[in-house]
C-alpha angles and dihedrals in degrees: 000000000000090000090051092049092045093054092051095047100036093102092050091046092051093046089067107103093189089236095148096229087134091069089075092057109035110103091202096051091049086062104035102028088209118143092216090060095058122082094251091060094042094050092055090047090047092050092052091048092050094046091050094243091120121041130205117298133154089246093054089049093048093051093048094048092047089089131098093209084225091147091226091129093047093049092052103037110123089209096051096241116166094222095172092056091054094048092049089047091056089051091051091049091052092043090053093049103039105013127234126299109280096250093050092044091053092049093048093047087064095040093054091055104072099198093045092045092050093048090047093051095047092047090048089053090057096049101033095089086067090061104030135046123225091277093054096254122136116264090208115026099230131132098343126068107277093204095062127090110227123208115254111233119227117239086212110054118196092253089055098036095052129045120249092251120045110182124198117236123264089245093052090047093050089049095048122096089221121011109209146159125242139175120233115219104205103189119195106291094047094046102043106019109025108027090155087070090057091045091050091050092053092045091051094048094046091050087056094051097262121140111217127208119193105199107222093207094059117110141171112334088232096235095128089053094043093049094047094053112265098120094165094055092044090055091053089052092050090052091051093051093047090051091051088055094046090067088066102050093159096068117114097200145013112227124205131185094196128068093213092055090044094050091048091057098039099043116007103043092059090046093052094043096053094112098026129095089249092061098109092041090050092053090046092054094042088066091049095052116106135167109243094244093052090046093053096046105035106023105032097023089206122220106251092199086083088066122104131204121286115187101210139120103218137180125194133228118204113226109224097232092044095054103028095027102041101015092235115140107109093058101061090050091049091054094045093048091051094061112102115241092013117124113205119201122184114231121219114265091003091174097052112117114263091216096243101111094163110273093007088087088057097045098037102027100155093045089044091055091046088057093045096051088078087057092051092051090049091050093051092047092053092062090222119153092205132040115210131193141155103235134077093211091055091048088056092048090052090053090055090046092051091051092050091048094040094234129137112211119149112251113211141175114239089244093052089059091045093049091050087055091053091048094048089054090057096047 
């Protein structure tokens, strides 16, 4: 597998001039000042791993995993090197050869089995109050990191809370410029942790004459598994999600509320499916996938006269995979600025990684918080009373950052604020 990956990435690896421009953009390097933590160093390590010049060792694994996959290096590389792709490929080569660490392997064995994963998450939601208080902190500091805020799982996930088919009203369809039908891909955080985000998305789409189907057979997008090195399992998960969408062949778009899920559908599903029977279908779906903010502004071009007043001063944090993965950053701001009564203030370095990166905040908590402190400082300086973003993982990280800084500022998804505006207009 390593040779196959090397052949496909050789041009990218060669393009790296080792100029060190990535040092100025890597959130981890800014904290550690270690050459091995910056993209330039990791690319050389990845190339050696893929060429078989360096074998597996705990230190190699540690260095390759000390990456947020935030794409800041790739977005700012003067040579156009996709650094993140190379680093992930090296992880996959090591994963194929040596397997994943036991803990990750055990977790991913559950995640890649949708029914077992769903049962596990719903069971955990019932019993989690015994372990965690209302803020998500451990009641008894054992096993897990007691400093961390853990997300509280919902006992009513989106896929259970809402029906599979959610039609818009006849009045909304008549008012809409183009009535349509879409599928909502919930992903994990929206489904199990922030179901109000999913509910808000459906409300907004329905208000604009859009019928929404929530495929019950959909599961995790597989990004955590893909990024950490289990390419084979990620391919299986991609196939399962494609099959779930195939049952609804009349949909005109697939809507996501998470940049990681959206990037997975748009870019990584087609790449994984290149030599699979689902190749053409994957390419077809990749062109139909839209982040909800982009869909509302650029496809639907929603009527903002339906928006009611929201008295908040908000600032916006750009999720890495939403801005650098899906190129969506103007649209959330456009929506927020269109809400009557809402004051929008830009925070400094809004697109700087918050340090969450999914499980990175679990495995590298202290470093993760060192990275996030800059975001906390920017939030305080903005004077906003609400921080808004478009990613569940970022919302979790802000909760951790708030706890560390001892501040209480509401954390909301863009669609929660927009749905609040729609509801206020009706009341």
